[in-house]
Every structure is written in C-alpha cells, then in structure tokens.
N, C-alpha and C positions, 0 to 999 in steps of 0.2 A: 381560549371560547370552553367552557361545559355543554357538551352535551348532554340531552336528556331521551332517556328509553321512551319508543312509543308507548303512549297510554293506550288501555283501550276504548277504542269509539264505538260511538253509538250512530247509526244510521241517521239523515236527520229525515222526518217524515215531513211527506206532502200531499196533502190533501186536497184533492183535487174531483171533480163531479165528469164523469165521461160524457160526453158530449155525444147529440145523436148521431149514430153512426149514417151516413149515404149510403145506401146501399145500391149497387149497380143491377138494373134489371134481371139480369140472367140468374140471380144467388137473391133467396128470401132475405130479410132483414131482421127477422127473427134468432135471439141470438142460440148457440147450441147447449147442448144440458152442460158442455164444459164452462161457458161463459158465469161469471161471480154474479151474483144477485146483483150488484150494481147496475152491471150492462144488462142486465132482461132490466130493470124496472126504465133507465135513459131509454132503452127502445121501447118498448113498450109507451112511455109517455109521449110518445112523439112522433106515432104512428103515421100522423099527419103531414109533418115536413118532412120525413124518410118517404113518404109513397111520390109528394110533391116533388120533392131530390130524382126519387126515381124516373121520373118521366123526362125530368129535362137533362138527366145524363143518359138519355136513348141516342141521339145524335154521335156521343163520345163511344157509344159500346159498340156499336154498327161500322168504326172507322174499320178498314183493311189495309194493314200495313204493306209498302210496298217495300218488301225487300231487296236489298243490291250489295254486291260485293263494298265493306266497307271502306277500304283504299286500296286504290288500283294494285298497290304490293302487298295488301293482306292476304291471310289465305283464302280460297274462296267459298269455303266451308262457311270462313264468318262472316256476316249478314246484317246489314243494319238497316235501321227505320227509323223515320220520325213519327210520331202522333202527337194528339193535342190533346190536353187536359185542363178541367178549367183552373185559372189563377185563385181563385175563392169558392169553394166547394159548399159554401151556404150561398152562393147567388150564381149556380151552373151556367147560367146564360150568359152572365158576364165575359168580360176578357178571356178568351184563350191562351195557354203558353205551350214551346215546343217541348217535350220528352223525346230525347234521345234514347232509342233500344237496340239490342242485337242479339243475337242468337247463336251457336253454333248447334242444330239437329241432332238427335240419338242416331248413336252409330247403328243402331239395333233397332227399327222401328217395331219388328215383332214381339220386341222386351219392354217399349219405352212405358213408362209410369204416366207423365207427365213433366212439368219444367220445374226447373231450378233456378232460382234467382239469384243475386248475389250482390252483394255490397260491402267496399273495400274499407270502408270505415270513413273516419273526416271528422265533424263535417263538415261537405267542401269535397270529398274525393270521389276522384270521376271513378264510374264503374261500368263505363261501357265496353273497355276492353275483358274485363272480367272472366268471359265466356274464353278467350286466349288460355289465361294463366289459369284456369281449368283443365281446360284440355290438356296442358302441359302436365299437369299437376296431378289430379284426378285418377285412380284406379281407371280401367278400360271396363269394370261392371259397371261402374256410376255413368261413366259417358252413354253408357248403352240405352242406361233408363231412365233419362233425362235430357231433355231441350234444355240446352245452359242460358240461361237469358243473363242478361248484363242490362246496364242503363245507366245514364247519367243523373242523379237525381235534380229536381227540379230546381231551376237557380245554377246548377252547374254542370260545367263544361260545356259542353253540345244543347244543352235542354235550357236553352233559352237564361244562357248564363248573366249572372247580377254583377254588378260594380259600382265601388265606393268611389271610384275617381283615386283610390289613394295613392300617396309615393311610395317609395320602397320603404324610407325609414318611420312609414305611419302603418306598416306592417306586423312590425316587429311587436306580438300582441302581450308578452308576458315580461314587465318591467321591474326591475328590484327598486325595494324601498330606501328610500333617502330621504332624510330632513329636506335639504336643500333645493332637491328637485321631483320634489313630489306637487308643488303648485304648476309644475312644468307636466308632469305627467297626469294630473286631473285635466292639463286643457287639452292634451293629445287625447283622451279619454272622448270628452265633450267635442272633439272637431270631426275625430272620426264617427259618432253617430251625428254629429252634422250633415257632415258629408255623404253619407249614408241618405240619410231621411232626404237632403236636395237629391241626391241624384238616384235613387229609387225608391224614394218613400209610398209610393203605389204598391208595390210588389213585394219587398221587403217582408212585411206582416206576414204575407203567406208562406213564406221560405220556410217552413216547418216541420218537425218531424212530422207529426199527424196527419199533414196534406201530403207528405211523401209516402205514409204509409196509404194513405187510399190513391195516391196514383196506383200505389202497386195493384191494389186492386182493381182499379179500374184495367188495368195491364193485364191482370188475371182474365178480366170479362171480354176481351177484345181477343185474347189468345184463345176461349173457347174453351176454359178450364175451369171448373168447378173447385181447386185447389190449387196452391200452390206449396212448393216446398222452397225452402229457402238457407243459404249458410252465410251469415254473415260477422266481420271482423271487428270487433271493439265499437265505436259510434253504431254499426251495422246489427249489433248486437242491439242498442235498445231501440231500434228502426224496426228491427224484427219485433221487437218484446210489444212495442205500443201494436205493431200489426196484429199479435194476436191477441191484443186487449181489446182493438174495435175490432177485428172481423175474425173471431176467435173457431167457427165455423165451416173457415177457408182454410185453416193452415194445417196442413200435410204433415211434413217432417221439416222441424227449423233446426238448424243449427247455430249456436250461439258463440263463438269464439275469442275469447279475452275480452269479458262482458263487464258493462258500464251499470253500476249502481245505480236504478231506475229513481231511486227517491233521493240522490245528488246528484240529478240532474239540473243545471250546469256547473255552478259555478263550486258547488261542492266535488264534483268528481275535478275537477282544475285543482281544489285543494288536497285531493288525493293523490296528485304526484308529487306533494309536500310530504304527506304523511306516509304515504309506501316507501319512499326513499330513506328513512329511518332506522327499519330494520334491515334493510339491504345496506348500507351505511354501515352498521354493526356488523353482518355477515363480512362483509369486507373488509376489517379491519381484522378480524379473528382470522381473515384467510390470508392474507399479505402477512402476518405475525409469523403464522405457522409456517411461513418459504421465506422467512427475514435473510438467511443465507443467500438464496438466489435475487431479493430484488432488494435488499438492504433500506426499506422503508421504517421500519423497527421491529425489536422483537417482542414488543408487546401489542395489544391493540390500542393502548392506549396512547403508546410510543406511536405507532403508524397516523393515527387520529391526528397527532399533536405535529407530524410531517405534513401530513395535506394542508390544516389550518395558518400553519407555518408559511407555507406556499401563499393560501390566500391572504395573507395580512403584507407580504412580499408584493405579493401584485397590487393590493389595494395602496399601498404606498408610492409604488412605481410602476406599471405594467411590465408586463414579461413577455420580451419578445417571444415569438410562438410562432415560427415558420414565417417570421416578416411581420407577423400581426401583433399591435398590442394589444394584450391580454390583462383583464384587471381580474383581479378577485371575483367579483361579479361573475364573471364567464367561466372562472373555472367553478365555482359553486354549482353553476348553472351545467355546465359539461358533467360535472360531477353527478347529479342528478339522476342521470340516466345509466352513466356509466357504471357504476355503482351495484346495478343489477347482473352483471357478469363480471366478477370479482377478476379476472384476467386480463380483462378490456382494461379496467380502472386503475390494476395497476401497474402495467405495461405503461398504461398513460400518466401519471404519476410518477414514474421513473424517467421519462422523459422532460416528463414537466419541470424534474430538480435539476435535469442539465441542462434547460434554457434557461432557468433562471440566473443556472451560475455562468450564465454566456459560455456553454459550450455546445459542440452541435447536437444537434436531437434528430428522432425522427418525426418528420410530418405526419404520415400517416398512422403513427400510433399518437400522436397529440390531435388526434380527429374532434376527441368529444370537445376539447376547449375550442377549434376552430371549425366548427361546422358553420355552413352559410347559412342554417334556420337556428344560429345561438341563439338566446334572447337575450343576451348581455349587450355588451358593448361592443364586442368583436362581427357577433353578426349581423347588426345594421346595415350596414350598407350592401350585404347580400341579398336580406332578404326579398321575397318577392321575385327573385333574378331566375326561374326558376324557366325554361323554355316553354312555349305553351304551342297549345295546337290551335291552328286554323286561326278564327277572330275572337278566342276566348279572351276577356280582358284579363290585361297580367297581376289583377288584385283579385281574381274572380273565387279563388277559393279563401282569401280571406274575408273577404264580401260575405260570401255563403257561411263560411265560420260563423261570423259573430250573428250571420240573420235567424241560425239555430241553436246557438246558443245563450244568444239576449233573448231569441223571441220565442221558444220554448215555453219559459218559464219565468216570467220578468218579476212574479213575487219572489224569487233567490235570490234578488239582486238588489241591496238597498240604492235606495234613491240619494243618500247623504255621503258624501265624499270623504268626508273628519271617520264616519266607522270603516271605512278601507283604509286610512291610516292607523286609525289602534288595531283592528286586526292582521295589519302588515307585520305591525311592531311585533304584536303579541306571538304571531306564530313565528316569527323570525327567530324568537326565543327557542318557542318550541320544537321549530322542525328548522334548523342551521342554513342545511344547506339552502331549501328553495322555498321556507316557508312565508320569507315577502313577497318571492314571484307571484306566488300560486294566489294570494290573497286580497294584492295590494289592486291600485283602479283598474277597471276595464271599460272601454266603452257603453257594456251592458247598466252601469247607473246613469246615462243620460238617455238609454233604450227608449224607445215608443213601448206601452203595456201591450200586454201579448194578448191576440185575438180572441185566442179561446185557453180555458185552463191546463194546468199539466195536466199530464197523462198519469193516472193511477196504476197502476200497472200492478193486478190480484187477480192470476187468473189458474186454470187449471187446465190451460194447454199444454199439452205433451210435448217436449222440446228436449233437448239435450245443451246444456253448458258445458263448455270445454276451457280448464284453463291452468295456464303456466305456474306455477309456486312463485318465481319473480318474473314478475312481469311489471317494468317501470312504467307502461302507458295506463292500464286497470290493473293496480295490485290486485292477489288473492283477494283477500275483505269484498272487494267489491262484485267478483264474481259469486263468493257466496250470499251476498246478497241481491244477486238475480238472482240465482236459483231458488233462497228464498221466496223472492214473489210470484215466479215461477212455480207454480205449487206440483203442476202435473209433471216439474221437467225432472231429468239427473244428470248428476255433474260428473265430469270426468276432472279428476286434479293429478297433474303431472307433478310429482314431487322434487324440486330440484331443477324441473325445467325453467329454464332462462329466455327470454326473448317475448314479443309482442305478437302475437299469433302460434296456433300451433297447428291444426290441421290442413294439410298433410306434413308431416317432417318424418318419415323415415322409422318412425319408432310404431313397433309389432302391436304395442297396448293401446294406443292412442287412434292409430292409424284405422284399425281393425275395429277398434269399439266407432266410432263414426262412421266410415264407411260399413258399417254391417246395419244404422238404422237407417242409413240413406237405401241400402235396398234393402230390409225387409220393415222400416216402419218399424221394429221392436226396439222399445229402449231397453237397458240392463233392469235388470229387477232389481240394482240398490245402486247409489253412485260405485263410482269405480277411481281407485286411485292407482294411477301408473307410475312409475320411475323415469326418470329420463334418462338418456344415453350422452356418451358423450358425441354421439354423432347427430341424435334429434337432436341436441341443444348447439351444435354446429349450422344445422339445417334451419333452426329457429331464427341464428341469429344471421346468416345470412339473408332471412328473407326480409327480416326487419330493415336491412341494410340497403335490401334491393333498390337501386335505383329511379327504376322504371317497370312499368307493367310492361307487361311483354307487350311487344308492337307498337308500343305508346309514348313522347317522349315526354311524358309528364311523370312527375314524380311520383311513387306510392302514397309514400306517408310520413310526415316531420313529427321532429320528437315534442311538438307542442299542437299535437293534435291526437284524436283518438283513432 
C-alpha cells in the first residue's frame, strides 16, 4: 500500500448565529467590550427575551448548596452538593435536572481570588473529582488563590445521567469501512439513534455544550462570583471557548489545554484523528529506521512502513493471536493511530506484534495498543462499556452523553445520506490509511434529530491561554492553532516535541511556569511561547494519558476514542 503525505488542510468554516444570552440575575446581559459585534447585536436584539429569562432564573440563582463530604472515605476538605438547572434554558420554568458539583476551598482565604472550574474532556467525561486531581497536581500558590470547583456536566455521571440502553457491542463508536459490512454499520448507527430517541428523546436535545456553558454561568451566580476562572482539557477547551463566546464579561483566567478546533465540532474533529496521524506515522517510520539495529523493523522509513503493512495484511487474512485475543488488521490500524504519536511506544508494540505473528511469546504489556478494551476494531468490541461505574450511573452513560453532544451540538455537520459516508470512508482510507475510514464512516449522528440551536461560532477577543503539545493524538497541533486563531485575545504555548494529550502540569518548567503565572497574575505572555519537551515531561504526559482513574474515583479518565 502506498501512503500519501498529509496535504495542507483548510479548516471547515461553520457559520452560525449567536443565540440570545440568557443572563443570570446577578450580572448584566450587556456584552463586555471584548465581545465581538455579533454578540452585541444578538444581545441587543433580544433584550426582552433575556429580561424574561432573567426573572425565570431567579429561583435557580437563589439556591444554597448543601455542602457535604462527597463519600465517607474521601478527604474531608473535598465537598459535594447538588443544585438544579433548567433542562431547557429557553423555558426555565419547565423541567429541572440535577447538577452534581464539588469543591475544595482555597487553602489561604486571605489570598483567595475566586473559583477555578475544570473539565476533563469527553464529551461525557465526569468532572466531579477534578478538584482532587488538581489538589494533587497544582502548585500550592494556585491552591491558595482559588476554590477548586468540579462538576459532572449535565447528563453525565451524577448529573441526571442519560442512557440509551445500549448493549456493550453497540457502544463501539468508530467502525472501519468494509463493503460487506457497511449495511450492517448503517443499521447499527440507525439503531443507536432510535434507541437514544426512544429512551431519552425529551432530554438528549438539551445535552449540549451551549447548555453546559449556561450551567457553568448559573453555577457562577449561585456561588456569588462575578467571574470564573477555568482549566479545560480536550473537549473541555471547546466548552471553555463556548463559555467565553456566550458570557465574555464573566470569563476571568481561562486555560485551554489540548484544544479542539471550534469550526470542526464535531465530525471534523473526529476526522482530525485520521489526518493528524499521518505526519506522526511518517515521524515514527523515520525514528524506527534510525534505530534499526536495536529494533529490526527496517533500515529505511519505507522498510519500516512495509513491516507494519505486511503485519496488517497478515492479520486481515488470518487474525493474529495477541495475548490470546484474535487481532485483525483493523485492530492494528486502530491501535497504531494513537501509538505513533509516541515513537518508542509504537516501535516496541510492533516488535512484539511481529513475534506474535510468528507464533512466538510476546509481551502483553507492550502489545496494549492493539488489545485495549476501548479499541475500535474487532478486539475491543467485547470489552466496550465494561468499565466500572459509580453509584447508579447507567453503564452506557459516557457513550449516550458523547453522542448527545457530538450529534446535537451541530447537526448541520452531519450528512443525512448514508451513501455519502460510504464515499467519504473510501476516499479517506486512501488519503489517511491508518484511520481514515474509521473516522469518516457512518455514525449515529446521520440519524439524530436536528439541533435545537445552531452551532456556536467561536470568534472573540476574551483573554485566554491555549496550551498544546506538538504530538497530540487526540487534538493534533493544527487543531490547537485553530482554537488560538479563533480566540483573538489568546496567547498560545506550544511544546515542541511534546507527546501526549494534556500538558499542564507536567514538570516542564517552561510550560508549568507560564500557565501557573497566568493563573496567579492574570497576565498573559506578551507573545506566544514556544517550549521544548523534556524526556521527563513527555513521560509525565504519557503517564497522565494512560492513568486509569481520576483520583478517588472508580471511573476511567479518558478513552482513545474521546476528546
């Protein structure tokens, strides 16, 4: 198979009208000077509706959270509460849903500035335990400055969790294109959408990023704060950017780590996984060829490439037994998509894969890229959705809430014609052989209901700090650069040679000092900052990416098919 270099990419523009901002009564609905003209126009043209919403939100703002220790064995300073938010902010007097929130108070009240909210990514990631992780990792100076605030986004975890009653095999989200299975994949996508509509059709249209941003602002008002500061990772960067667009005057210090391209939410962002893997693959073949004597995968990049594709062809013909599991060529492609962003990880995996293909004993640990329970090919199907869950959270909650956001944020991004997905999958498998068909083939969004609101056009001058590794498998560097370009008041920290998804904090003085300094002083760097990764900071980033659990929580932090 011949591979093509990644061609220059143009971000897909999404034109949208900013819906009226529903202001909480403790703050004015007038946009700040930093807001774009579009936001000012939208706000001024909807004064009456905003005023009506303002009165309707009064009962919500007047809530007094009853803070208690989260669980009996949690640290006493880690407190949880539940508040209510409107299911539909266009009708605040209607149905209410729960929002689970948490906090660890500032360690030095006399130095306290305000609150620091956080989101771990997803969509569908639980953020209730984020303060515990932040307490363990943020410098003491930052913990003195802020109350650390966590929350499970609406529809997620303990915040009125949604479910579609999906079976584990229905939760595998990304499927490779094959002519003989495409009709079956279309039926799967339609069935998932139908099951979600039947189980939670009244709720899912309101599980969106815009409404989660509104929940954050309502939480701000309930906590009695004029502004919020925020650290968001991956999907959380998009949530933070949407907040700055809807509430520009209430954003204090915003750190957006491993950033989403707002114009490509969400079909285009899934396709980034395929596009971004191609330069990483080329870098890997060069890296492995330079170490041919040690690893034996080939003396040139072309030979390394051929080694990999020969294994894929062998596994396509007859699955390779990997740690007792039959592993197909699709499983190998899927696993390599993420692995190549860390060359040593990919190289060691392929070395062991060669052994397994020859029927020799191989290291199960180093073969993990091809056998992970969240893999998107054959090998992972039986394990999907099997992660332990807390309390009464439905087993498919992460998947149900993922599709609610990915499909519901911007239904215009998703074709309603199944055949268009066939054409795109065939074309993109040629352009991006590792993962192009996985990313572009049919998804439940093709059969999802239309979005309640148009997509958010992120385009403002609110100050913020975008932080990005050069080699990030989930949100590739061009994605972070696009976020930086859309947030015209932002500065960007780029970590050259940085590997892994999620940067701050990772022990790299250049990045950590820049981000911490911004959180402490509110002063952005005078210009964009370029740092260089160290072996230690890359190791820390990889450790963060592979961590199985949030501190104190039985729930997985992140999966390779989530943001």
